[in-house]
N, C-alpha and C positions, 0 to 999 in steps of 0.2 A: 227209753222212757218217753211215753206220749205226753205232750203238753196240750193243755186246753186252749191256751192263748198263744198266739205266735205274732212275731213282728212282720212288718211289710216285706222286709228282705227275705225272711223265712217263708212267707207266703209265696213270694215270687219263685223261690227255689222249689217248694213243694209242688206248686202248680205248673211250673215251667213257663209262667207268664213274665213279661217284663215288669219292672218296678213301676213304669209309667201306667201300665194297665191296672196294677194293684192300687196305685194312688187314685186313679180314676174310679175304681170300684169303691174305695174308701170314701171318696167324695160323694158318690151317689147314695151311700148308706150311712153317712155320718150322723144322721138323726137317730139311727138305731143304736142307742147307747148300750143296749143289753148285749150286743154282739161286736160292737166296735168301741174302743175306749183308748185313752191316752194315759200312759204311765211314764212319769219323768220326761215328758215331752216327746215320747215315742209312741207311735200308733200301734195298737195291738188289736188283732182280729181273732174272733173265736174260730177255732179250727173247724168245728162242725158246721158253722154258718158258711164258712168259705167253701166247704165241700158241696154245699147245695148249689153253688154257681160254677165252681171249677173243680174237676176231678184232681186228686192228688197223685202225681206220677212219681214222686220221690218219697222215701221213708224218713222217719225221724232221726234214725242213726246217721243217715247221710246229712241230715240237717245239723245234727250235733257236730259231725265232722266238719261240716261247712262253717259252723260257728267257730270251731277251733281254727279252721283255716283262715276265716276272716280276722280272728284275733291275732293269729300269727302275722297275717298280712298287715294288720293295723300296727302291730309292734314293729314289724319290719319297716313300715312306712314312717313310724315315729323315729326309729333308729336312723332310717335314711334321711328323714327330715333333719335330725340333729347333725348327721354327717354332712348333709347339704348345707345346713346353717354354718357348720364349722368351715366347710369349703368356701361358703360365701364370705365368712369373716376373713379367711385366708386370702380370698380374691380381693376383698376390700383392702386388706393390708398390702397385698401386692400392687393393687391399684394406686394406693397412697405412695408406695415406693416408686412406681412408674411415674406418678405425677412429680415426685421429688426429683427423679432422674430427668424428667422432661424439663423441669425448671433449671436443673443443673446444666442440661444440654443447651437450653436457651441462653443461659449465662455464658457458656462457652462459645456459643454462636455469636453472641454480642461481642465477646472479647476478640474472637477471630475476625469479626467484621471491623472492629476498631483497629486491629493490627493491620488488616488489609488496607483500610483507609489511610493509616499512617504510612504503610509501605507505598501506597499509591502517591501520597503527597511527596514522600522521599524520592520516588522515581521521577515525579514531575519536576522537583527542584533539581535533581541530578541531570535530567534532560535539558532543563533551562541552562544550567551551568555548562553543560557540554556544548550547547549551541553558542553560548557567549564565548567559550574558549575557541571554538572554530572561527567565530567572527574575528576575535582578536588576532589569532594566528594568520587569518586571511589578510587583515590589515597590515600586519608586520611583514608578511611575504610581499604584499603589494608595494609597501614602502621600500623594502630592500630591492625588489625588482625595478621599481621606478628609479632609484639611485643608480643601480647598475646600468639601466637603460640610458640614463642621462650621461653617465661616464662613457658608455660606448659611443653615444652621439657626439660627445666632445672629442673623443679620439678620432672618430671618422671625420669630423669637421676639421681637426688639426691636419689629418692626413690629406684631406681634399685641398686645404689651404697650401700645404707644402707642394702638392702636385701642381696646383695652379701657379704657384710662384716659380717652380722649376720650368713649367711649360712656358710661362711668360718670359723667363730669362732666356730659354732656348729660342723662343720666337724672336725676341729682341736681337739675340745674337745672330740668328739666321737672317733676319731682315737686314741687320747692319752689314753682314757679309754680302748678301745679295745686292744691296745698294752700292757697296763698294765695287762689286763686279760690274754692275750696270754702269756706274760712273766710269770705270776703266774702259769698258766696251764703248761707251759714248765717246770718250776721249780718243780711243783708237779710230772709231768711225769718223770723228771730226778731222783727225789727222789725215785719214784716207781721203776724205772728201776734199780737204784742202789740197792734197797732192794731186787728186784727179782734176780739181779746178785749175791748179797751176799748169798741169799737163795739157788740159784743154786750151787754156789761154796761150800757152807756148805753141800748141799745134795751130791754133787760129792765126797767131801772129806769123808763124812760119808759112802757113798756107797762102798768105797774101803775097809772099815773096816767090812762090813757086811758079813755074811756067805752066803753060797749058798742057805740056806733056805729063806734068806731074798731077794733073787734076784727078785722074783715076785713082791714083794712090791716096790722094787727099780724101776722095769720097769713101774709100775703104776705111781710112782712119776715122773719118767722121762717123761711119757706121759703128766702128769699134767704140768711138766716144759715146755714141748714142746707147750702145749696149752697156757701156760702163755707167752712163748716167742712169739707165734703168736699174742697174744693180745697186747704185748708190741710193736711188729712191726707195728700193726695197729695204736696204739697210736702215735708212731713216725711219721707215715704218716700223721695223723691228725694234729700233731703239725707243721709239715713242710707246710701243706696246709694253716693253719691259719696264719703262718708267711708270706707266699707269699701274702696273701690277705691284 
């Protein structure tokens, strides 16, 4: 069925021109109200008037099918719009749920952070207590070690005192015995000296009575006396040395 008046979209379809071209055409001829008019806000163009400017390359049947197609597309768009709107609502609901979950997660994070802070404080106090315990144990060990060390020192001092006393006693004993021996040797040497002196005296006295023939014998005896005198002097020196020691 042929139509006398067609819309802009139908004109675009029949002529194969873009809707921008059709709108520009309408704008150029809008003063021609006998061929261009508006019905319910839509622009309508007289078909014969349009053919004067643009040849029609598509038929009306196709135009009708195109209208049906457009309607179906419009209905599909409307349906899709409703579906999209429903999906949007679902997304909004999910977004609200996610926000709620985020808030819940934030609360949990705060709780975890508080627990971590509490645990950190607990570890801090535990560490301080452990350090204090180590210090106390160190002091106790040091006190015990100091007492043990003092006891060892006292024992060593006592042993050193005993050893010194024993050494002193031994030294005194040895010195006393040595002095006795020295005194005894001195007495013996004194006796020997006296004997030698007496012998020398007797020899001298006897030598005055001897004759000239006996002078050689006297000289020999005097040499022996001199030798004895030298030995006596050596003995005296040894006695004096032992006394000084």
